[in-house]
C-alpha positions as CSV (number, residue, x, y, z in Angstrom):
1,X,11.3,23.2,46.3
2,X,13.1,22.8,49.7
3,X,16.8,22.5,50.2
4,X,18.7,19.8,52.1
5,X,21.6,21.0,54.1
6,X,24.0,18.3,55.1
7,X,26.8,18.9,57.4
8,X,29.9,16.8,58.6
9,X,31.8,17.7,61.7
10,X,35.5,18.1,61.8
11,X,37.3,15.1,63.4
12,X,37.8,15.4,67.2
13,X,35.4,18.3,67.6
14,X,32.9,16.7,69.9
15,X,33.8,19.3,72.5
16,X,32.7,22.1,70.0
17,X,29.4,20.3,69.3
18,X,28.7,19.9,73.1
19,X,29.6,23.5,73.8
20,X,27.4,25.0,71.2
21,X,24.6,22.5,71.2
22,X,22.1,24.6,73.3
23,X,22.6,27.7,71.1
24,X,22.2,25.5,67.9
25,X,18.9,24.0,69.2
26,X,17.7,27.5,70.2
27,X,18.5,28.7,66.7
28,X,16.5,25.9,65.1
29,X,13.6,26.5,67.5
30,X,13.6,30.2,66.6
31,X,13.3,29.2,62.9
32,X,10.9,26.3,63.4
33,X,8.5,27.7,60.7
34,X,11.3,27.1,58.1
35,X,12.1,23.5,59.1
36,X,10.5,20.5,57.4
37,X,13.0,18.3,59.3
38,X,16.3,18.5,61.1
39,X,18.5,16.2,63.1
40,X,21.9,14.8,63.9
41,X,23.8,12.1,62.1
42,X,24.6,9.5,64.6
43,X,26.2,6.1,64.9
44,X,24.1,2.9,64.4
45,X,23.7,2.5,68.1
46,X,22.2,6.0,68.4
47,X,25.3,7.5,70.1
48,X,27.4,10.4,69.0
49,X,26.7,13.2,66.6
50,X,29.0,13.8,63.7
51,X,27.0,16.1,61.5
52,X,23.4,16.7,60.6
53,X,20.6,17.1,58.1
54,X,18.3,20.1,57.8
55,X,15.5,20.1,55.2
56,X,14.7,23.9,54.9
57,X,11.4,25.1,53.4
58,X,12.7,27.7,51.0
59,X,12.9,28.1,47.2
60,X,15.9,30.3,47.6
61,X,19.4,28.8,47.6
62,X,20.9,32.1,49.1
63,X,18.4,31.8,52.0
64,X,19.5,28.2,52.7
65,X,23.1,29.1,52.6
66,X,22.6,32.1,54.8
67,X,20.6,29.9,57.2
68,X,23.4,27.4,57.8
69,X,26.1,30.2,57.8
70,X,24.2,31.8,60.7
71,X,23.8,28.5,62.7
72,X,25.9,28.6,65.9
73,X,27.6,25.4,64.9
74,X,28.8,27.1,61.7
75,X,29.9,30.2,63.5
76,X,31.8,28.0,66.0
77,X,33.7,26.3,63.2
78,X,32.3,22.8,63.9
79,X,31.8,21.7,60.3
80,X,34.4,20.1,58.1
81,X,31.9,20.2,55.1
82,X,28.5,21.6,54.2
83,X,26.4,20.8,51.2
84,X,23.3,22.6,50.2
85,X,21.2,20.7,47.6
86,X,17.8,21.4,46.1
87,X,15.3,18.6,46.9
88,X,12.2,17.5,45.0
89,X,9.7,15.9,47.3
90,X,8.3,12.7,45.7
91,X,7.4,10.7,48.9
92,X,6.9,12.7,52.0
93,X,5.1,12.3,55.4
94,X,3.9,8.8,54.4
95,X,2.4,10.2,51.1
96,X,3.2,9.7,47.4
97,X,3.4,13.2,45.8
98,X,4.2,12.1,42.3
């Protein structure tokens, strides 16, 4: 069962997100085989970035926690909060799995 990692940025840390974005994206690209999905949380108009969601293909909580701890955004101190939650796929990729 995968894990969902949800992050929220610290207030007024847009500059940290901008500074570390390239390294963050490279980290995700280097771990593409582990990602079911990933992306930023944005405003309704599509602007900004104030957190993110990663769905990590692992059955191991420690691996999920280590994954987000090693993310350049984490190492740069961007996140106000991080949650790691086990996720049971019921509907995925336009398919019913239950």
